[in-house]
C-alpha positions as CSV (number, residue, x, y, z in Angstrom):
1,X,54.1,-30.3,-46.2
2,X,50.5,-30.1,-45.3
3,X,48.1,-27.5,-46.5
4,X,45.3,-25.7,-44.7
5,X,41.8,-27.2,-44.8
6,X,38.8,-25.6,-46.5
7,X,37.5,-24.6,-43.1
8,X,40.8,-22.9,-42.2
9,X,40.9,-21.1,-45.6
10,X,37.3,-19.8,-45.1
11,X,38.3,-18.7,-41.6
12,X,41.2,-16.7,-43.1
13,X,38.7,-14.8,-45.2
14,X,36.6,-14.0,-42.1
15,X,39.6,-12.6,-40.2
16,X,39.9,-9.5,-42.4
17,X,36.6,-7.9,-41.6
18,X,36.8,-9.0,-37.9
19,X,40.3,-7.4,-37.5
20,X,39.2,-4.3,-39.3
21,X,36.2,-3.9,-36.9
22,X,38.4,-4.6,-33.9
23,X,40.9,-1.9,-35.0
24,X,38.1,0.6,-35.4
25,X,36.4,-0.1,-32.0
26,X,39.0,-1.2,-29.5
27,X,40.4,1.6,-27.4
28,X,41.7,-0.2,-24.3
29,X,45.6,-0.5,-24.4
30,X,45.6,-4.1,-23.1
31,X,43.2,-5.2,-25.8
32,X,45.2,-3.3,-28.4
33,X,48.3,-5.4,-27.4
34,X,46.2,-8.6,-27.6
35,X,45.0,-7.5,-31.1
36,X,48.5,-6.9,-32.3
37,X,49.5,-10.4,-31.3
38,X,46.4,-11.8,-33.1
39,X,47.3,-9.9,-36.2
40,X,50.9,-11.1,-36.1
41,X,49.8,-14.7,-35.7
42,X,47.1,-14.5,-38.4
43,X,49.7,-13.0,-40.8
44,X,52.2,-15.7,-40.0
45,X,49.6,-18.4,-40.6
46,X,48.6,-16.8,-43.9
47,X,52.2,-16.7,-45.0
48,X,52.7,-20.3,-44.1
49,X,49.7,-21.3,-46.1
50,X,50.9,-19.3,-49.1
51,X,54.3,-21.0,-48.9
52,X,52.8,-24.5,-48.4
53,X,54.4,-24.6,-45.0
54,X,51.2,-25.3,-43.1
55,X,51.8,-27.5,-40.0
56,X,49.6,-28.8,-37.1
57,X,51.5,-26.4,-34.8
58,X,50.7,-23.4,-37.0
59,X,47.1,-24.5,-37.3
60,X,46.8,-24.8,-33.5
61,X,48.4,-21.4,-33.0
62,X,46.0,-19.9,-35.7
63,X,42.9,-21.2,-34.0
64,X,43.9,-20.0,-30.6
65,X,44.5,-16.5,-32.1
66,X,41.2,-16.6,-33.9
67,X,39.5,-17.5,-30.6
68,X,41.3,-14.5,-29.0
69,X,40.1,-12.3,-31.8
70,X,36.4,-13.4,-31.3
71,X,36.7,-12.8,-27.5
72,X,38.1,-9.3,-28.1
73,X,35.1,-8.2,-30.2
74,X,32.3,-10.4,-28.6
75,X,29.3,-10.3,-29.2
76,X,30.3,-9.2,-32.7
77,X,31.1,-11.9,-35.2
78,X,31.1,-12.5,-38.9
79,X,27.4,-13.2,-39.0
80,X,26.5,-10.0,-37.1
81,X,28.9,-7.9,-39.2
82,X,27.4,-9.2,-42.5
83,X,23.8,-8.8,-41.2
84,X,24.4,-5.3,-39.8
85,X,26.1,-3.9,-43.0
86,X,24.5,-5.7,-45.9
87,X,22.2,-3.4,-47.9
88,X,18.6,-4.7,-48.5
89,X,15.6,-3.1,-50.2
90,X,13.8,-0.7,-47.9
91,X,10.2,-1.4,-47.0
92,X,9.6,1.9,-45.3
93,X,6.2,3.5,-46.2
94,X,7.8,6.8,-47.2
95,X,11.0,5.5,-48.6
96,X,11.7,6.4,-52.3
97,X,11.6,3.6,-54.8
98,X,14.9,1.6,-54.9
99,X,16.0,2.9,-51.4
100,X,18.2,0.5,-49.5
101,X,18.6,-0.1,-45.8
102,X,20.0,-2.7,-43.4
103,X,18.2,-5.5,-41.6
104,X,18.5,-4.0,-38.1
105,X,17.4,-0.6,-39.3
106,X,14.3,-2.1,-41.0
107,X,13.5,-4.1,-37.9
108,X,13.8,-1.0,-35.7
109,X,11.4,0.9,-37.9
110,X,8.8,-1.9,-37.8
111,X,9.0,-2.5,-34.1
112,X,8.9,1.3,-33.4
113,X,5.8,1.5,-35.6
114,X,4.2,-1.4,-33.7
115,X,5.1,0.1,-30.4
116,X,3.5,3.4,-31.4
117,X,0.3,1.7,-32.4
118,X,0.2,-0.4,-29.3
119,X,0.7,2.7,-27.1
120,X,-2.2,4.5,-28.8
121,X,-4.6,1.5,-28.7
122,X,-3.7,0.7,-25.0
123,X,-4.1,4.3,-23.9
124,X,-7.4,4.6,-25.8
125,X,-8.9,1.4,-24.3
126,X,-7.7,2.4,-20.8
127,X,-9.4,5.8,-21.2
128,X,-12.7,4.3,-22.6
129,X,-13.0,1.7,-19.9
130,X,-11.7,3.7,-16.9
131,X,-15.0,5.3,-15.8
132,X,-17.6,2.6,-16.7
133,X,-17.9,1.5,-13.1
134,X,-18.3,5.0,-11.8
135,X,-20.9,5.9,-14.5
136,X,-22.9,2.7,-13.7
137,X,-22.9,3.7,-10.0
138,X,-23.8,7.3,-10.8
139,X,-26.8,6.1,-12.9
140,X,-28.0,3.8,-10.1
141,X,-27.8,6.6,-7.6
142,X,-29.4,9.1,-9.9
143,X,-32.4,6.8,-10.6
144,X,-32.6,6.1,-6.9
145,X,-32.8,9.8,-6.1
146,X,-35.1,10.7,-9.0
147,X,-37.7,8.0,-8.7
148,X,-39.2,9.5,-5.5
149,X,-39.4,12.9,-7.3
150,X,-41.3,11.2,-10.2
151,X,-43.6,9.5,-7.8
152,X,-44.4,12.7,-6.0
153,X,-45.1,14.4,-9.4
154,X,-47.6,11.7,-10.3
155,X,-49.2,12.1,-6.8
156,X,-49.6,15.9,-7.4
157,X,-51.0,15.3,-10.9
158,X,-53.7,13.0,-9.3
159,X,-54.6,15.7,-6.8
160,X,-55.0,18.3,-9.5
161,X,-57.1,16.0,-11.6
162,X,-59.3,15.4,-8.6
163,X,-59.8,19.1,-8.4
164,X,-61.3,19.1,-11.9
165,X,-58.3,19.8,-14.2
166,X,-58.2,18.0,-17.5
167,X,-55.1,16.9,-19.4
168,X,-55.2,20.1,-21.5
169,X,-55.5,22.4,-18.6
170,X,-52.7,24.7,-17.3
171,X,-52.1,24.0,-13.7
172,X,-50.2,27.2,-13.2
173,X,-53.0,29.4,-14.4
174,X,-56.2,27.3,-14.3
175,X,-59.3,28.6,-16.0
176,X,-61.4,28.2,-12.8
177,X,-60.9,31.1,-10.5
178,X,-62.1,29.2,-7.4
179,X,-59.1,26.9,-7.7
180,X,-56.8,29.7,-7.0
181,X,-58.4,30.0,-3.5
182,X,-58.1,26.2,-2.9
183,X,-55.1,25.7,-0.5
184,X,-54.7,22.0,-1.4
185,X,-54.7,23.0,-5.1
186,X,-52.1,25.7,-4.6
187,X,-49.9,23.3,-2.5
188,X,-50.1,20.6,-5.2
189,X,-49.4,23.1,-8.0
190,X,-46.4,24.5,-6.1
191,X,-44.9,21.2,-5.4
192,X,-45.4,20.2,-9.0
193,X,-43.7,23.4,-10.3
194,X,-40.7,23.0,-8.0
195,X,-40.2,19.3,-8.7
196,X,-40.3,19.5,-12.5
197,X,-37.0,21.3,-13.0
198,X,-35.2,18.7,-10.9
199,X,-36.8,15.9,-12.8
200,X,-35.8,17.5,-16.1
201,X,-32.2,18.1,-14.9
202,X,-31.8,14.6,-13.5
203,X,-33.3,13.0,-16.6
204,X,-31.0,15.0,-18.9
205,X,-28.0,14.0,-16.7
206,X,-29.1,10.4,-16.8
207,X,-29.3,10.4,-20.6
208,X,-25.9,12.1,-20.9
209,X,-24.3,9.4,-18.7
210,X,-26.0,6.6,-20.6
211,X,-25.0,8.1,-23.9
212,X,-21.4,8.5,-22.7
213,X,-20.8,4.7,-22.8
214,X,-22.4,4.1,-26.2
215,X,-19.0,3.0,-27.6
216,X,-19.1,-0.1,-25.4
217,X,-22.7,-1.0,-26.3
218,X,-22.6,-0.4,-30.0
219,X,-26.1,1.0,-29.8
220,X,-27.2,4.3,-28.4
221,X,-30.5,5.3,-26.8
222,X,-32.0,7.6,-29.4
223,X,-33.5,11.1,-28.8
224,X,-37.0,11.9,-30.0
225,X,-37.3,14.2,-33.0
226,X,-38.2,17.7,-32.2
227,X,-41.2,17.9,-34.5
228,X,-42.8,14.8,-33.0
229,X,-44.5,14.4,-29.7
230,X,-43.2,11.9,-27.1
231,X,-44.8,8.5,-27.4
232,X,-44.4,5.6,-25.0
233,X,-43.9,3.3,-28.0
234,X,-41.2,5.4,-29.6
235,X,-38.4,4.2,-27.2
236,X,-36.6,7.5,-27.5
237,X,-35.7,10.2,-25.0
238,X,-37.1,13.8,-25.4
239,X,-34.5,16.2,-24.1
240,X,-35.7,19.2,-22.1
241,X,-35.7,22.6,-23.9
242,X,-35.1,24.7,-20.8
243,X,-38.8,25.4,-20.2
244,X,-41.1,23.9,-17.6
245,X,-44.3,22.2,-18.8
246,X,-47.6,23.6,-17.4
247,X,-50.2,21.4,-19.1
248,X,-51.0,18.2,-17.3
249,X,-50.6,16.0,-20.4
250,X,-47.1,17.3,-21.0
251,X,-46.2,16.8,-17.4
252,X,-47.4,13.3,-17.5
253,X,-45.4,12.7,-20.7
254,X,-42.3,14.1,-19.0
255,X,-42.7,11.6,-16.2
256,X,-43.3,8.7,-18.7
257,X,-40.3,9.9,-20.6
258,X,-38.2,9.6,-17.5
259,X,-39.6,6.2,-16.6
260,X,-38.8,4.9,-20.0
261,X,-35.2,6.2,-19.8
262,X,-34.6,5.0,-16.2
263,X,-35.7,1.4,-17.0
264,X,-33.2,1.2,-19.9
265,X,-30.3,3.3,-18.5
266,X,-29.2,0.8,-15.9
267,X,-29.0,-2.2,-18.2
268,X,-27.1,-0.1,-20.7
269,X,-24.5,1.2,-18.2
270,X,-24.3,-2.2,-16.6
271,X,-23.5,-3.9,-19.9
272,X,-20.9,-1.2,-20.6
273,X,-19.3,-1.9,-17.2
274,X,-19.2,-5.6,-18.0
275,X,-17.7,-5.0,-21.5
276,X,-15.2,-2.6,-19.9
277,X,-14.2,-5.1,-17.2
278,X,-13.7,-7.8,-19.8
279,X,-11.4,-5.5,-21.9
280,X,-9.5,-4.5,-18.8
281,X,-9.1,-8.2,-17.7
282,X,-8.1,-9.7,-21.0
283,X,-7.4,-7.4,-23.9
284,X,-5.5,-4.7,-22.1
285,X,-3.0,-7.2,-20.3
286,X,-2.2,-8.7,-23.7
287,X,-1.7,-5.2,-25.3
288,X,0.4,-4.0,-22.4
289,X,2.5,-7.2,-22.4
290,X,3.1,-6.7,-26.1
291,X,3.9,-3.0,-25.5
292,X,6.5,-3.9,-22.8
293,X,8.1,-6.6,-25.0
294,X,8.2,-4.2,-28.0
295,X,9.8,-1.5,-25.8
296,X,12.5,-4.0,-24.8
297,X,13.1,-5.1,-28.4
298,X,13.4,-1.5,-29.6
299,X,15.9,-0.7,-26.8
300,X,17.9,-3.8,-27.7
301,X,17.8,-3.0,-31.5
302,X,19.2,0.4,-30.7
303,X,22.1,-1.2,-28.8
304,X,22.6,-3.8,-31.5
305,X,22.8,-1.1,-34.2
306,X,25.3,0.8,-32.2
307,X,27.5,-2.3,-31.5
308,X,26.9,-4.1,-34.9
309,X,25.7,-7.2,-32.9
310,X,22.4,-7.8,-34.8
311,X,22.6,-11.3,-36.2
312,X,20.7,-13.3,-38.8
313,X,18.7,-15.0,-36.0
314,X,17.8,-11.7,-34.2
315,X,14.6,-11.3,-36.2
316,X,13.0,-14.6,-35.1
317,X,14.2,-14.2,-31.5
318,X,12.6,-10.7,-31.3
319,X,9.4,-12.1,-32.7
320,X,9.4,-14.9,-30.1
321,X,10.1,-12.4,-27.3
322,X,7.1,-10.3,-28.3
323,X,4.9,-13.3,-28.4
324,X,6.1,-14.4,-24.9
325,X,5.6,-10.8,-23.7
326,X,1.9,-11.1,-24.6
327,X,1.6,-14.4,-22.8
328,X,3.4,-12.9,-19.7
329,X,1.0,-9.9,-19.8
330,X,-2.0,-12.2,-19.8
331,X,-0.6,-14.2,-16.9
332,X,-0.2,-11.1,-14.8
333,X,-3.5,-9.6,-15.9
334,X,-5.3,-12.8,-14.8
335,X,-3.8,-12.3,-11.3
336,X,-0.7,-14.5,-11.8
337,X,2.4,-14.8,-9.7
338,X,2.7,-11.1,-8.8
339,X,-1.0,-10.6,-7.8
340,X,0.0,-9.6,-4.2
341,X,2.2,-6.7,-5.4
342,X,1.2,-3.1,-4.6
343,X,1.8,-2.2,-8.3
344,X,-1.2,-2.0,-10.5
345,X,-2.1,-5.0,-12.7
346,X,-1.6,-2.8,-15.8
347,X,1.9,-1.8,-14.7
348,X,2.7,-5.4,-13.9
349,X,1.5,-6.5,-17.3
350,X,3.9,-4.0,-19.0
351,X,6.8,-5.0,-16.7
352,X,6.1,-8.7,-17.4
353,X,6.3,-8.1,-21.1
354,X,9.5,-6.0,-20.8
355,X,11.3,-8.4,-18.5
356,X,9.9,-11.8,-19.3
357,X,12.9,-13.7,-17.9
358,X,11.9,-13.3,-14.2
359,X,8.3,-14.2,-15.0
360,X,9.2,-17.4,-16.8
361,X,11.9,-18.2,-14.2
362,X,9.1,-18.1,-11.6
363,X,7.0,-20.4,-13.8
364,X,9.9,-22.8,-14.1
365,X,10.4,-22.8,-10.3
366,X,6.7,-23.5,-9.8
367,X,6.8,-26.3,-12.4
368,X,9.9,-27.9,-10.8
369,X,8.2,-27.9,-7.4
370,X,5.2,-29.8,-8.9
371,X,7.3,-32.5,-10.3
């Protein structure tokens, strides 16, 4: 009589765990009947092997039953059962020394950690870059509105100097009594007094908006030290202290201070807008594609842990999917195949990473048409 081959003997050993899993999970009555038939056939085959009564007919019946068993518990198989249940050393940060875990549990921990980090980084970058265009436009409009005010202040200063005031004189209360009776002087002094608060307020707002995008320029426009007078060569901004200057030299310094700031504010905010646009067009689509693919992997890991379907190749397949998710996010971020959609590019980048199959199916369709 023939004996079972080594392959058939190793398959006998696999049947035990598979039948045990099937008995634990199958609830459908029809499947229970099919499982009972499989168990009977496997037992008969095992008895025939033990009695040296192995025949080709028994072998054929055994393999058909083994196929039925695999179909009943698919996608679970020997590999997934071993991978899902074998204990391996834990690599969790807070796990005690010598702690054990399973491969799918460890993979779920690392992908959840990666997903958490990607969410924080993506949300932070979206927040930091969301208002750069608005700030740049506000700065341009503010300079456009304030320049005429500064020009008018310089004009009034010139009128007051023509009336005999020096740089150290107080234009509000001049030492010469006859100036108080001069209508042109009073008109110039009044315009100067009413324009300076607006200049101060606009300059402080301009500085605040310029300073708000310092994180994208890696260099901030400095403020002048309080105990030092403003200097045209200091390249710093002197913030207003709430008061209104009355000496002509201080008024002139205030105008010069604003001029210095306005010349530098627009290039600073424009550079911030350019950096923000670059981040939104390149880095964010990659991060959102990675985030979407990580979200999909975490969801699949949850299902694989529940169904014991995590296999020895799941790790590399998950890593490949995350990589392809980043690529799909870039394709969408650069205005790829879904550029005409009403959904935002950021949402499309996330969706492309989460569901990469339709994206690459579209790419395959385009490639086939080009052949």
